[in-house]
N, C-alpha and C positions, 0 to 999 in steps of 0.2 A: 441457506437463506440467501436471497438476492436483494438487490436494492429496494425493490417494491415491497418485499416482505419487511425489510428493516423500517421503511417509512411507515408502513401500516402498524407495526408493533409499537414504534415510538409514539405515533399518533394516539393509539389506544391508551397507552400508559400515561401520557402527558395531558391528554385532553385537548391538544392543539389540532388544528386543521391539517390534513395531509399535505395540502399545498404549502403551508408554512413550514412544516417539518422537512419537506423536500427542498425548499429554498435554503434552509439552514444547513442541511446535510450537503447540498451541492457547494455551499459557501465554504464549509469546513474542508471538504475534499479538494476544492480549488486552492485554498490557502496552503494545504499540505503539499499539493503538487507544485505550486509556485515556489515554495521554500526549497523543496528538493531540487527543482530546476536551477535554482541559484546556488546550490551546493550547501545550503544550510541544513541543520538537523532540527527535527521537530520532536520534542520530548514531552510526553503526557505522563506525569508522575502516576505510578501505580498501574498504568495501562501498557506503555511501551514507548519505544523510540523509533521514529522513521528516519532513515539516513540513506546516503548513497555510498556505494562502494565501487572501486575500480576492479574490473575483471580483465586480467591480462590477456594479451593476444596468444593464440595457440594454433597448432596444426590440427586439422580435422580431415574427414573424408566425406565426399558426397555419397549419401547412402544409395543413390540410384546407380551411379557409375563406378564408385569406388575410387574416383580421382581425388588425390590429396588437394586440400584447399587451405588457405590461411584465413583464420578467423581473427579479425582485428580487435584491438583493445576496446573496451566499452565501459560505460558507467551505468550501473544498475541500481534500482531502488531496493532497499532492504528494511526489514522490520525486526526489532529485537523486543520480545515480550518482557514486560515488567513483572515484578514479584507478585503483585496482587492478581494479575491475569494468570500467571503460572499456577498460583494456589487455587484459583477458581476452577481451572481446567482439571487439575488433579483432584 
């Protein structure tokens, strides 16, 4: 499912216009992105938690040449599923 499919499904189930659903979805995703960029955690009870994690620097290899390279430390987004989501999937 992609974003367009998600908007269409929500629109059909809620009776709202696709344009309104897309505006709300973009707002929610924007707020989650802004919170993560500031280092905050977003917790949706029953669904899951969005957070950032530090990935330490490490050594790697260029796959084309085999030359060793250093991969710098980075911060990456992460998602941990909540219990209700886990139960729904199983």
